[in-house]
N, C-alpha and C positions, 0 to 999 in steps of 0.2 A: 288528715283523713281519720274518720271515726268508724269503728266496727262495733255493731250491736248484736249480741247473741240473745236468742229466745230461750225459754225453759226446755226446749228440746235437747239442748246440749247436755242436760243432766242425765239423759237416757243413753248417752253414747260415750264410747271411749275414743281417744285420739281424734278429737274434733279438729277439723281442718277446713280451709276455704281458699278460694282464689278469685281474683278479679282481672279482667282484661280490658284494655282500651287501646286506641290507635294514637301513635305519636308520630308526627311528620316534621321534617325539617327541610327547608328549601333555600337556605342561605349558606353558601360555602365559605363565607368570610367569618373568621373567629372573632372573639371579643377583643383580642390583641391586634386586630387589623390584618393578621396574616391571612393569605388567600391560598386555597387549595390544600390545606392540611387537615388531617382527621380531627374530629371533635367528639369527645366522650362526655356523655351526660349521665350522672349518677344521682339517685335520690332514694331515700327510705320512705317517702310519701307520708312522713309523720308517724310511722308505726315503729315503736321501739321493739327491740329484741329480734330484729330480722337483719340479714345481710343486705345492705342496699344494692339492688340490681343496677346494672349500667348498660348503656347501648353506645356503640361507637359508629358515627356517621362517616363513611369513607367517601370523599368526593371522587367523581370520575375524572379520567384524564382530560386535560384541557388543551393538549397540543393537537392541532389540526393536521390533516394529511399533507397540506401544502407547505408545512414548515412554520406556520404562524403559531401564535401563542394559543389561540382558540380554534375549535373546529369551525369549518365554514358554516355548517347548518346543524341545528339541533332543536328538538321540541321538548318542552317541560310543562308541568302542570301541578296543581295542588287543589285541595279542598280547604279553604280558609275558615278561620273561626267566624261563627255567625254568618255562614255563607248562604243560608236559606236554601239548602239543598242544591247548590250550584257548584260547578267545577270551573276553575280558571285555568286557561292554557296560554302559553307563549310560544310563537314560532319565531325563531331568531336566525337571521341570515347575514352573511358577510361580516362576521364579528371582527375580523382582522382588517376590515376596510380596504380590501384589495381593489385593484383596477380591473374591471370586468370587460370582456369583449362580446357579451351576449346578454339578453334578458335573463332574469331569474324567474323560473316557473315553479311555484310551490303548490303541490297537490296534497290535500288533507282530507282524511275520512274519519268521521267520528263513529265510534263503535256503538253497540246496542246499549239500551238502558239510559240514554241521555238524548237531549234535543238541542240543536244550535240556537242561540239567542243572538240574532244579527244586530239587534238594537244595542247590544253590549259588546260591540266589536270596535276596536280602534287600531290604527296603523301609525307607528312612530318611525321617524327618520332621524338619524344622528350622524353628522359628517364632521370630520376634522379638517378637511380640505376646503370646505365652503361654509362660511359663517352666515350666509343669508338664510332668510326664513324658508326659502324653497327647499333647502336641504336639511333643515332642523325644525321639524314640525310634527304635529299630531293631527291625523285625518280620520274622518268617518269613512266607511266604505263608499258612500256616495261622493264625498269630496275627493277621495282617491281617484275615482274614475273620471269625474267631471274636470279635474285639474290636469288631466293627462299623465298621471303617474303610472297608469297601467290599466288592467281590466280584471274583473272578477266574474267567474263562470260557475254555474251549478252543473254538475255532471249528472246526466240522465234526469235532470229536474229535482234531484235530491238535495235538500238544503243542508243535510249533514255530510255531503260529499262535494267539495268545491275546489276550484283551481284559481290561484292568484298569480297574474303575470305582472312583473315590475319592469318597466322600461330601463334598459342598460344605462342611458344617459342620466337617470335619476338615482342610480344605485352605486355608481363609481365612487370609491373611497367613502362609502356610506353604509352604515349598519341599519337594517330594517327589522322591526319587531312588530308582529301581529298579535295583539292581545284580544282574546274573546272568552265568553263564558257559555256553558251548556247547562241546561236544566236536567236534574236527575229525575227520570221517569220511573225507575225501578229502584226503590230504596233498599230492597233486600239484596240487590246485586253486590257481590263482594269487591269487584274491581271493574274498572272501565278501561277498555282497550281503545287505542287510537293509532292510526297508521298515517304516516306523513313522509314526503320526500321532496327534495329540491333539485332542479336541474339547472346548470349554469356552465359558463366557460370563463376561465381566468385568462388575462392577457398574456402572461408569460409562457403558458403552454398551449393555449387556444384549443384545448381538447374538451369535448362535451363530458361533463361529470354529473353523476346523480348520487346524492347523499340521502340515505334512508334513515328516518328517526322515528321508531315506533315506541310508544310508552304505555305503561299501565299504571293507573292511579287507584290506590287502595281506598275503599269506602271507609268512612268514619265508623268505628265499632266500639261499643261499650257493653260489657256483660260480666258475668261471674257465676260462681257456684260454690256450694259448701256441703259438708257432710261429716260423717263419723262412722265408727265401727260399733256394731252391736257387741256388747261385752262377751268375750269368749276366752277360752284357755289358750288359743293360738293367736299369733300375730305375725306381721311381716315387716321387714326393714328395707329401706332403699339406701344406696350409696351413689353419689354423683361426683365425678371428677371435674374440677374447673381449673383451666389454665389461664394465668395472667402473664403473658410473655409477648405481647404485641403480635398475636397471631403467629407465634413461632418465628419471629423475625430472624433470630440468629441460627435457626435450623438445628437446635440441640434437643428439642423435645423428643422423648423416647416414643417408640411405636406402641408400647403398652406399659402398664404398671400392674402390680399385684397388691390386693388388699386382703386383710384377714379380719373376720368377725370374731369377737371375743364375747363369751358369756361369763359374767362375774370374773373377768380377767383371764379366762382360759380360752384357747383357740376353739372355735366352733366350726366344724366342717373343714373343707379344703380351702386353699387360697383361691381367690377369684381374679380373673384377668379382665381389666378394663382397657378398651381400645376404641378406635374410630368405628369399627363395625358394630359395636353395641352402644355406640354413642356415649362411651365412657360412663355407663350406667348399669346397675345391677340391683336385683331384688331378691332378698332371702325370704322364702315363704314357709308357712307352717312352723314357725318358731314357738316353742313353749314360753308362756309368760311367767310361769312360776316353777320353782324347784324346791321340793320338800316344804311346800306351803309358803315359801318366801319368793317375792318378786325378783325376777332375774334382771340384772343390770347389763345391758348390751353396750359394747363399744366397738369401734372400727379403727384399724391402723393401716397405714400404707407401709408395706413391708419391702417394697422395691426402693433401691437407692437411686435417686434422681439427681445426678451432679448438676450443680449450677442453679438449683431451685431451692426455695424454702417452702416448707409444708405446714399447712394449718388445717385442722379437722374441727368442724362445727356440726352440732346436732340441733334440728328443729323437729320436735315430735318424733315421727318414725323415719326421718330422713337424715342422712349424714352427708355433709358437703366437705370434700377434701380439696383444698385450694393450693395449687403449686404456683409460686411466683418467681419469675426470673426478670431481672433488670437487663434490658437489651444493651449490648456493648456499644460504646461510643468511640468516635475517632475524631481526628482533626486534620486539616489540610493547611500547610504553611508553604509559603513560596517567596521568590524574589522577583522583582521587576528590574531588569538590567538595561541601562541606556548606553548604546554605542553610537554616540554622536559627537565625540571629541569634546565632552563636557558642555553639551548644548551650544556648540560653536555657532550654529546659524540661528539660535534663539527661537527655534520652532517647537521646542519641547512643551507639552501642555503642563499646567499646574497640577492636574490630577487626571487619573484614568479610572475607568470602570472595569473591574474584574468580575467575571461571571463564573459561578460554580455549577457544574453539570454532574448529575448522578445518573449513571447508566444512560447518558445522552440526553437527559431532561434537565432543563435549568431549574435549580432549587434555591439559589441565593445569589446576591451580588454585593460588592463593596466598592466604595470610592477610595482609591489609594493615592496617597501623596508622599512626598519625600523631598530632601534637599540635595542628596548626593547622586551618584550614578547608579546606586542600588537602593530601591525602595522595597519594603517588606509588606506582606499581607498575610492574614490567616483567617480560616473558617473553623470554628470550634463547635463542640457538642453535636457532632454529626452522627447519625446511625451508621454502624459499620457494616451491617448485613441487611438484606431484604430477601424474604422467602428462603432463608438459609444460605444464600449466596452473597459473597462479599461484594459490596457496591464498588463500582469503578468510578472514582471521582476524577474529573479533569477540569482545568480552568481555561477560560478563553477571555480575551479582552476585546473591547470595542475597537474598531479600526481607527488608527491615528493617522491623520494626514501627514504626508512627507516621510513616513516611516514604513519599514518592512518588518513585520513581526514574525518571530519563530518561537515555538514552544518546545521545551524539552523537560518532561515530567512537570514539575511545578515552577520551573524557571522560565519567565517570559523575557525574551531579548528583543529589543526594538533597535533597528539600525537605520540611521539616516544616511541616505546616499549622497556623497559629495559630488561636485561637478565632474562630469566625465565627458569624453568625446569619442568619436570613431573616425577611422580612416578607411576609405575604400580604394582598392586597386583593380583596374580592369586591363586585361591584355587584348590588344587589337592586332590582327594579322593582316598585313598588306602583301599577299602572295597569291592572289587570284584563287582563293579557296584551296591552297596547298596543291596547286596544279603540278608542281615538279616533285611532290612527295618529300620535300626537304624539311618540312616542319617537324620539330620534335614532339613527342607525346606529352611532355610536361616541361615547365621551366620553374626556377626558384627565384623568389624575390625576398628582400630584407627591408624591414621598417627601421627607420632611423629617427632619433630625437635630436633636434638641433644639429643636424647634418653628420654628427660623428658618433653618437651613442646608439648602439644596436638595441632594439626593443624586441625581446623574445627571440625565437629561433626562426630560421628561414622558412618560408611558406611555399608550398608547391601549388602551381596553377596548372589545370588540365581541363579536358573536356567535361569530366564529371562535375567540377564546380563552375562550369561555364567560363573558365579562364578568369575568374574573379575571386576576390576575398575581402572580407571586412574584419578589421581589428576593432573590437568593441571594448568598452570599459576602460579606455585609456585616460590617464590623468591629463586634465586640460591645462594645468599650471604646475610650475615648480618654482619654489622660492619666490612666489608672488608674480612670476612672469609667465606669460603664455608660452607653451612649448611649441616649437616649429617642427612639424613632422614632415618627413620626405620618404620616398620609396625608391629603391634601386634594384635593378635586375642583376643577380649574381651569376646567372647561367650564361655561358658564352655559346652563341648559336652560329655555327659556320654558315656563311652565305647570307646572313641577315644583318641589317643595320638597325640599331635600336635608338629610339627617341622617347623621352618622358615629358609629359605635359601635366601641369597642375590645373585641373578644371575648376578649382575653387570648391568651397564647402567640403573640404576634406577628401576630394576624389582625385586620384592620379590615373592617367592613361598611359600605358607603356605600349608603344607601337613598334612592331618588328616588320621591316620591309625587305622583301626579297625580289630581286629583278628576275622575272620569268625568262627561261631560256627558250630561244626560237631556233628554227632550222629552215632549210630550203630544199626543195626537190628539183634537181636538174635532169633533163632527159633528152634523148635524140629520137627523131623519127627518120628511119632509113627506108628508102624506096628501092626495091629490086624489080624494076620493070623496064630495063633497057632504056633508061632516060625517057620514060613515059612514051615508049615506042608506039603503044596502041592508043594513046591519048585517053586512057581510062582513069588516070590519076586526078583526083579532085583538086580544086584550087585551094581548098581549106578543109580542115577536119576538127572534130571536137575530142579533146582529151579529158577523161574523167579521173579525178583524184579521190582515193579512198583512204580513210584513216581507220585502222582496225576493222576493215570490212564495210565501213559506212561512207557513203559518198559525201565529201565535204566541199568540193570545188570542181569547176570545169574551166577549160581554156580552149579557145579557138586559135589554132596555129596555122601559119602559112610559111612559105619559104621558096627558095630557088635551089636548083640542083637536086642531088639525090639524098642529101642529109639536111633535115630541118631540126631546129633546136627549140626547146621550151623550158620554162622554169616556173615553179610555184614558190613564192617567197613569204617570209614572215609567218611561218607555220609553228604552232606550239610543238615543242619537242617531247613533252611528257603529258600524260593524262593519268590522274590518280597515282602519281609517283612512278609510273611505268612508261618506258619509252614507246612512243606511238609507232606502229608498223604502217608505213605508207605504201600504197600500191597504185598503179595506174592502169586504166583501160582506155580503149577508144571506141568510137562508134564504128559499127561494121561498115566496111567499104566494099561496094559491089565489085566483083571480079578480082578481088585481092584476098590473099590469105595473110593473117596477122600472127605475129609471134612476139611475145613480150618477155624480155629477160631483164629483170630489175626495172630500170626506167627507160630501157631502150626498146622501142616498138619498131619491129621490122615488118613491112608489108611487101609481099611478093605476089606479083601478078603472073600466074601461069594458067594454062588452059583450064578454065572452069573448075577451080578447086575451092573448097570452103573448109570451115572447122566448126565443131560443136563443143561447147563447154557445159559441164554439169556441176551443180553445187548442191550439197545435201545440208538442210537446215532442220534442227531439232527444236520442237516446242513441247517440252515435258517438264517445265519448272526446274531446269537445271538437273535433270535426271533424279528428281526427288525420290522416286520409288526404286531407283537402281535397276530399271528395266531396259535401259538403252543398250543395244549390242555394241561390241567393240568394233565391228565393221559391218558393212552391207555391200551387196553387189548390184551393179547396174549394167544394162545391156543397151547397145546402140542398135537402132533399127533403120534400115534404108528402104523406103517404100514398103514398110511392113515386114521386112525380112531382117533376120539377125545380121549384124555387120561386125565381124571380128568376134573376139572372145569377151566374156564378161569382165568388167573392171571392178576392183575392190576400192571402196572409199572408207577412210578411217582418219584418226587423229593425225597420223603422220603426213598424209597429203592434204590435210586441212579439209577433208571431206569434199574434195573437188577433183575434176579431171577434164582435159581437153583433147578431143580427137582432131588432129591436124591432117592437112593434105587429103581431104575428102573430095571426091569428084562431085562437081556441082550438078552435072547433067548426066543423063543416061538416055540413049536413043533420041537425043534432041530435046528431051524434056527434063525439067529441073527435078532433082531427086528430093523427096520429102523425108527428112530425118526426124527421128524422135528417140527419146531415151525413156526406158522403163526400169523401175526397181524390181529386181527378180528375187530379192531376199524377202522371206516372210518374217515380219517383225511383230510378234504377238502383242496385242494390246494397243497398237498404234494404228492410226488412220493416215493415209497418204494423199497428198494433193500436189499439183504441179503448176508453176507459173513461169513465164518467160520474161526476162529483163529486157530493157531497151537494147542492150548490146547483144542480145541473142542468147545469153546464158540461161540454161534451163535450171530452175530451182525446184528441187524435190523437197517438200516439207512433210516431215513425219510428226504427227501430233498425238500426244498421249495425255489423257485426263487422269491425274493422280488418283489412286484408289482411295475411296472414303469408307468410313465405318460409322457405326452408331453404338452408343453406350446406353443400354437400358438398365434400369434399376428399380428396386422396390423399397418403400418405406413402411416398415411393419411396426404397429403400435401394440405393445403388451401392457395395457393399463386398464383391463377389465372394462372395455368399451367406453373409455374416458369417464369412468365412474365419478371421479372427483373433479371433472372439468378442468384439469390441469393442462390438457393437450393444447398446444397453440393452433391457430387456424392455418398457419403455413410455416414451413421451415426453409432454410437456405442451404442448398447443396452445392459444394464446390467441386469442379472437375480439374484433375491434375494430369498433365502429360509428362511422363518421365520425371515426375516429382515437382513440376512447375505448374502453378495454377494458370489455367487458360480460359476458364469459363465459370459461371455460376448460374443457378436457376432457383427461382422461388417456387416451391413445390407445395401443393395442397390437394385435398381429395376428400372422399367420403369413406366411411367405414374404418376398419383397422388396417387396411393395406392400400397405400397410395403408390402410384406409378410415376416414373419420370424417365426422360431420355434426352440425350444430347446427340443431335444429328449432324450430318455433313462434316464429320471430323476426318482429318487426314490420317491415313492408316500407317504411312511410313514417313520417316525423316532421314535423309541422307542414306536411303536404301535399307534402313533398319526399321522393323515394325515398332511403333510407338506403344509404350506401356501406359495405359490409362488407369487411374484410380480416383476414388471419390472420398470426400470428407463432408461433414455437415457442421453448421454452426451449433454450438452447445445449446441444448434444450433444458431449461431450468427444471430441477427436481427429477429428471430422467437420467438413467444410465444408458450409454450408447455402446452398441456392438456392431462392427462393420465386417461383413463376410462377402468379399467380392464387391458386387454392386448392391447388396442387400444391407440396408441400415435398419437395425432393430433397436427401438427405444423402449425401455422397461420402467414402469412406475408402480410402486407397491402401495395400494390404497390403505388408508388409515382404518383401524378396527377399534371396537369398543366392547363393553360387556354390560349385561342386564341381569339383575338379581330380583327374585320374588320370594316373599315370605307369607305364609298363611297363618292367620290368627283366628281363634274360635271364641265367640261370645255366646256360650250356651251353659253357663254355670257349671263348667268342667264336665260337660256332657251329661247333665243331670237326667235328661229324658232319654238318654241312650239312643239319640237320633243321629249322632255324628257318624259319617261314613269313615271307613278305614283308609280311604284315599280319595283324592280329587284330581281332575285333569286340568292343566293350565296351558293355554295356547299363547305363544308370542306372535305379535303382529308388527310388521314393518310398513309404515305408511298405510295402515289399514288392511294389509294383506298378510295371510298366515305365513309364518317363518318357520319351516321345518315341521316336525311332528309335535303333537302335544306331549307334555311331560307330566309325570305323576308326582304328586306331593303326598307324603305320609309320615308316620312317626319315625321311620328309619332314617329319612333324610331331614328330620326335624322340620318337616313341613316347609322346606325352603329349597331353592335351586338357583343356579347361576349359569346364564348363557354367555359363552366367551367367543372371541374371534369374530364378532359380528361386524359387518360393514358399517362404517360411520357415515358415509355419504352415498348419494345416488344422483347421477346427472348433476353433480356439483352442489347439491343441496343436502343439508343434514337430514338423515332419516329419522322420523319420529317413531320410536318404539313404544308399544303398549302391550299390556297383558290382559287376558280375559279368562275367566273360569268357564270351561266348556259347558258343563252341566251343573247348575246350582242344586245342591242337595235339597230334598223336599223339606218344607217347613223352615228353610233358612233364607235369609236375604244376604246378598253379596254386594260389598262396596270395595272399590279399588282406589287406593290413594298412592300418590307418587312422593317419595322422599328423596330429596337431592336430584341428581341428574340421571341416575341409573338404577334406582331401587324402587320397587313396588311392594305394597302391602295389601293383601286381599283379606278383608275381614268378613267372616260369616257369622251372622247373628241369628240365633234361634227365635222363631216366632211361632207360638202355639197355633195350630191349625184351626180355622173357622169354616164350617161347612155352609156355603151359601145356598140359597134356594135355586133350583134348576129351572131355567126358563127356556123353552124350546125356541130355536132360531126361527124368525119369520121368513127371511130371505137372505141368500148368500150375499155378503157385503163385497162390493167391488172397489177398486182404486185405479189410479192412473199414474204413470211415470212421465214426468216432463224433464227435459234436459237441454243443455246448451253445448254447442260445438264452438270452441274458441280457437282462432288462428293467430299465432304469434309469429308472423313472417314478414313484418314491416309492410303490411297491405299487399302481400303477394309480390314483393319487390322483384324476385328472380323469376316469376312467371311459372313456378312449378306446382302450384296448388291445384289439386284435381277439381273437376266440375261437380263431383258428387262423392259421397262416402257411404258405407254401409254400417249401420249400427245393429248389434246383436243384443237381445234382451234375455237375461237368465233369471229363472225363479229357483231359489235355493240351489244354485249352481248348475241347473240344467237349462239349455237354450229352449225358449218357448216362442220367440218371434224375432224378426229382423226387419229393418226398414232402410230404404235408400233416402239419404238426406242431402238436400241442396240448399243454397242460400246465396245472399249477397253480403258484402261487407266482411268484417272480421268475426262476427258472431252469428252462427246459424242456430236454429232451434228445432227440436223434435219432441214427439210425445207418443206414448203407447196408452190407449184408453181401454176401459171396460175389462180390467184385469181382476181376477179373484184376489181378495185381500188375505184370506186365510186358507190353510190346508191342514186338515186333521186338528183343527182347533188352535193352531199356532199361526201367527202372522208370517206371511211369505216374505223372505228377504230377496228383493229384486236388485240385480246388478246389470251393468251394461259394459260391453266391449266394442271395439271397432276393428275393421280390417287394417292391417299394417299399411301405412302410406309411405312410399319411397321419399327419401330426403327429409323426412320429418321424424322427430321423437315425440312419443305420445305420453300423456299423463292423465289419469282419471281420478277425479275427486268427487265421490258421490255420483251424480249424473252429469257432471260437467267434464267434458273431454277437451283437453287442451293439446294442440299440436304445435310444436315449435320447430321452426326452420331458421337456422342462422344464415342469413344471406351472405353470399360470397363477397369478400372484401379484396381490395387492392391497395396499392400505395403509389405515390408519385413523388419523385425527387427532382428538385430544381437546383441548378448550380450556376453561379454567376462567374464568368471569366472576363478579365480585363486585359485588353491588348493596348497598353499605353506606356510600354517601356518602363514597367514598374512605377507608374504614376510620376514620371519624370517631371512633368509640368505642373504637378500638384493640382490637377483639375478634377481628380476623382472624388466624388462625394463620400461622406463617411457611411452612408447607408442608402439603400434603394428599397422600393416597395414592389412586390409582385402579387398578382391576383390569380387565384385558381378559378377556372371556368369549367362547369359541367354542362355539356351539350349547349355551350354558348352563353350560359347564365353564370353570374358570379356565385362562387361556392365559398361561404365563410367570409371572414375579414381579410384584408390585405396583410401580407407577411413582410416583415423587415428582413433584409439580408445585409450583413455587415461583417467586419473582421472577426467579431466574437463568435459568430456561428459559421466562420470560414466561408462566408458568402454562399451558403447552401441551406436548404430546408426540405424536410420530407413530410408530406401529408399522409398519415396512416389511417387505417380503418375506413377507407373510402368505399361506398357501395359500388360493386362491379356492374350491377344492373339496376334499372328503375323501370317498373311496369313491364318487366320481362325483357327489356331491351338493354343492350350493353351501353354504358355511359361513355361518351367521348370526352376525355379530360384534356385540357390545354392550359398553359400558363402564359401570362402576358406581363410585361414590365409596365407598371403604371406610373413610374417616376420618369419624368423627362430629364435626361442628363445632357446638358448643353455641351457641345463640342464633341459628342460621341455619336457614332452610328451603331444602331442595334441590329443584330442578326440572331438567329436561333437555329439550333439543330438538336436532333434527338438521337441519343446513343443507342447501341444495341440492347442495353439493359433497360431502356425506357427513360433514362435520365434526360431531362430537358436542360440543355446548356444554353444560356443567354449570353451572347458575346457582345461586349461593348468595345468598339474600336475607336481610339482617339485620333482625330485628324489634326495634326499640328498646323496652326495658322501661319501663313507666310509672314516673315519679318518685314515690317514697314521700313522704307528707306529713310535715312537721316537727311532731312532737308538742309539747304544752306541757311546760315544764320545772318541776319542783317544787323550790323552795328549802327549806333546813332552817329550824327554829325558832330564833329569836334566843336567844343564850346569856344567862344571868343576869349574867355578867360583861361588861356592855355596853361599858365603856370599853376593856377589853383586846381584845375582839372587833373594835371599830372600828379600833384601831391595826393589827391584823393585816390587816383589809380594806383599809386605806389602802395597805399595802405590796404586796398581791398581787392586788388586783382588776383584771381586764382584761376587755374585751368578748370574747365567744366567738361564733363563727359556725359552726354545724353544717350540714354538707351530707350527712350520712348518717343513717340511721334509728336512733333511740334508743328505749329502752323507757320509755314514759310512766308516771308515777305519778298516779293520779286526784287532782284538787284539789277540796277541799271548800269552799274560800274563793275569793273573787274576787281575781284577780291584776291588777296594774296595771303596764304597761310603764314602764320608766325611760328617759326621753329622753336624759339626759346620758350621755356616754361616760366621764366622770370620776367616777362614783359611788364612794363609799367605804363603802357599807353592807355589813354582814357577809354578808347573804344573797347578794349578787352574788359575793363571793369564794368562798363555799361552792359555789354553782352552777357557777362556772368549773371547780372541781376535779372535780365530778361529771361535767360534760359531757365534759371531755377524757378521763376514764377510760373512759366509755362509748364514746367514739369509738375509743379504742385497742382495746377489746374487739371492737367491730364490725369494725374494719380487720383485726385478726389473724384473726378468724373467716372473713372474706371471703377472705383470702390462703390460709388452709388449705383452704377449700372449693375455690377455683379450682385449687390445685396438684394436687388429686386427681381432677379430672374425667376420666371414662372416655372413651376414643376419641381424645383429643387427643395429637398427636405432640410438640408443644412446649408448655411452660407458658404461659398467656396473659400478655400484658404488663399491668403494673399501670396503673390508670386515673388515677394521680395527676396526670398531665399533661393529662388530658382537659379540653376547654374547658367552663366552667360554662354552664348553660342560662340563658335570659332570666329565668326565675323565680328561679334562684339568685342572679343578679346583683341582682335587686330586694331580696333579703334582706340584702345587705351593709350593714354599719353599724348594724344593729338590735341592741339588747341583749336578753337573755332577761328574761322577766317575773319579778317578785318577789312574795313574799307571806309568810304565816306558816303554820307547821305545828305539830302537837302533838308532844309528846316521843315518843309511841309511833311516830308516822310518821317522826321523825328516826332512831329505832332501826332501823326497817324499811329506811330509805334506806342506813344504814351496813351492814346485813346484805347488802343488794343489791350494794353496792360490793365487799365482801369476796368474795362469791360470784363476781362478775364477774372479780375479780383471779385467783381460783383457776382458773376456766374458761380465762381468757386464758393462764395459765401452762401448763396441759396442752395447749392448742391449739398454743402456741408450740413445746413439746417435740415434739409430733406433726409439726408442719411441718418442724422441723429434722431429724427422723429420716427 
């Protein structure tokens, strides 16, 4: 670079100059191939005698929110060399090549100052899963649409605002990049803004996600300036502090340093403090250039001690540069890789592993580690020890190794190989008619044995809590090279029970305890006292009723001769639920007889017209739940409506019953009408009366247990959800006497939500229930519960804003500068508090503190304005950093323009737009019209009712005066508050937002197949969500990993103002299972699959072939090959015409046994292959069913073990038929096997 001076420099002192240009970098890979690390560029531009400036390019984070190495979507751009005033942009999506469950929709809007060049647009597809040209190609927009990859739409016809939809079947496991160019239409524009977003759904979470990526591209700039000072006796000097410490990586940089100016080696003035607030910069002004006619030599020294830094001072003309350098501290990570696999006993250890290093959770390096012993070593060196002043937390992880379990402790990685293990199950079965006699113990103990004699572990208790079962897991399968034989014994002795133990195979033992249930009999007599049936009133037979604990269980018709008849009920259970049953008897009422029952003896007396009345009190009050039942009540007998005798007390002692005997049946020749009434007043009970067939009057008192309601409030103290941290709903739990009994999803509007739990029992066992509530923790909120009021408090974040006034008026040479000015702070364009005054006293600066950082979840944009600009001054406001503003007032000499009288008052118009963000009025709460108010300089001057269709309405105010008293009128608009909406006004655009109500739906799969006993359960099933009968989203997999359940969240509660009806259906057909569905009280959909066990096919008789004429040869063959065969599958029987005889010995050498053995095994192979082929092609199944070779044999199959097939003789023709059947079976088997393999 060459610098040329003109002769003007001879007229100036301290000649200086500067030049500026734009430098861009868009490649984050360094020269050494490293990716994602900062790159520092340093150059002196060929100018000697200057300190080479440098710039460090810090790449952005590359870890995406889904856990991938890259973000899912981002946009970037650049202005390339020789670009002919064009900007190049890239839209990059699915960089991690995820599997997607929806289309990708990319919306892109190009900012002002540029125009889209559609002829310079290309779309790239890059797939690692598909190598065909359809997934790895470059397309023009026209080819992209014509070949079915998706569609491209212009929004509102604007070619600078477009939407690209990419079909999901084209983008799975594929990265897409859209590259296009824009033409710069405004070359003076400093930067170009672009807005972009992508909407998509990933398969693993299936939730709609929107990624925003807005960028700003700086325009290419080149310029410079130069100058000097007119010779004077005064001068000024600058000092600048420069830090070289990797942006204070180790956090040891001081908050400030002090510097001292020296004149000819002596201190000049006070020490100066440099810090962040003055940008580590200071200027000494009005310094004399000479002393006693000699030029003064000025120097600067840093007088603060800065530990850990080296200091260097340089001077260029009137500027001093103090450079403090600190070498950031380094560290290293060393570790061990330990193998616990018995010196690689199973030879599954890999020859190398990959160890990854993470710094504060982000992967920064990896190494391939090898070794020869059981301990390998690794190390990572030259690592930064700190970041932003905090010590970096380094951890190591390794890639998953098959057949090993990995554990990390600090920097030691231990990999353990699991040796062969087995498990033993024990199940207790009770054969005692569901503990009818109450003899069953609450628990028993069992002991596991190895090889019959060695105890394994401690005894185990079986009881109801563990369903009378237990599993010993992680048992050694072998010892000294031999398989261990495990057995289980019951060590508890149970009186009255017989114990048997069966080995069910596959490591399952069933211990059966059998108890013979005790029975009894009831004998009784029927005695007639009627003078040997003198009046011939005695019936020839009658009905006896037997009651067990008050419930009728049997009847018996009895007859007899003489005055005493006998009856008996036999084979009656003696106990029920462990308590002895109380048996009683009654009989049907016999006309003209009075009955008396003592125990089981029923005496009937026939006397002139006598009768009896029995009454029984029954309580229906949930077992006296509220404790309201009285200890006794009184009943009164009435004869023809008049009291008969005194009231009778019924209570627990007489079992709430009574019988009036020897009552006259008639009065004055007419039958007396008897009735019983309850005369006690029982508060809270209603009374009813019924008559049994035997004439017993039953008085029933019914009481509905008292119920209560728990109401509560949810109060939000979060400044009206200023930071948008409040959830849409919370979960409230209800506790009764400390036990959770209910829960409720609560939501609402405003800062106070309501909830209630209704129809709750008020008492339990006569005592009032104490109810309390709790809630699920709300992130970032503190919770306080007082009674049923839940208060959640959130403290919004705050910020601060500073302003500084600078004057450019030649140090007030014209004496026009005011003594003070007024500055107003604005938040999102609205005044914030009162205006503040800046003056000499406060150094023309001010700082606002404790300001809100957010409003309705969005960052507040703060600005400052000078309220009244001093006359003859111009005002500019610039922003430095995030929270500082500088107002510069520049003096402009006044110019008096000619006065031209106005011809006609100028008018203007205000147009605006009303935007609805409520999902197209999803909840149906949008009003039909709104009222807009127009304000001129803060005063209302007009209003208008606005209506419209769609989500955007428009309005306008016309013929409005543009000026008032020579100044342009500031027009603003407001609207009336709209219920259920939050409003936002930007200029004349009014946006109303309503968050539609959301709900959720949970589905749970329940299997009723005896814990998958027959191994027919699939590994996963699919369910589909339906909204108003239409599919909602993609089907969802349910399996063991998600505990056979799934929850759809953020579902719209309404569509077009109507409540959505959601339902779930199982779309996978599961063979052998019947599907049913029910909905729980909390709305959970439970899909029940019940397995129906198919009946076991019968074992057909087996037909042996006819003996060969070569008897001796056949017998020799039979001796070598004859083995017993046990068949557990269906075979095709051949009808026998002769009687077969079973062979008892298992060592038979007859020819027929050998031949049968061959036939049986061939048939079994055919059946097995056919079954496999059939099962592998079942429709609707996601995964092929597991084979049933490991299924436990049934009890009938176990009984068949050890038996040999029957033998007999057959004719030669039948032998030929058998051979033909065997050949046919082999051919069928061969084709089925080929079909199965294909």
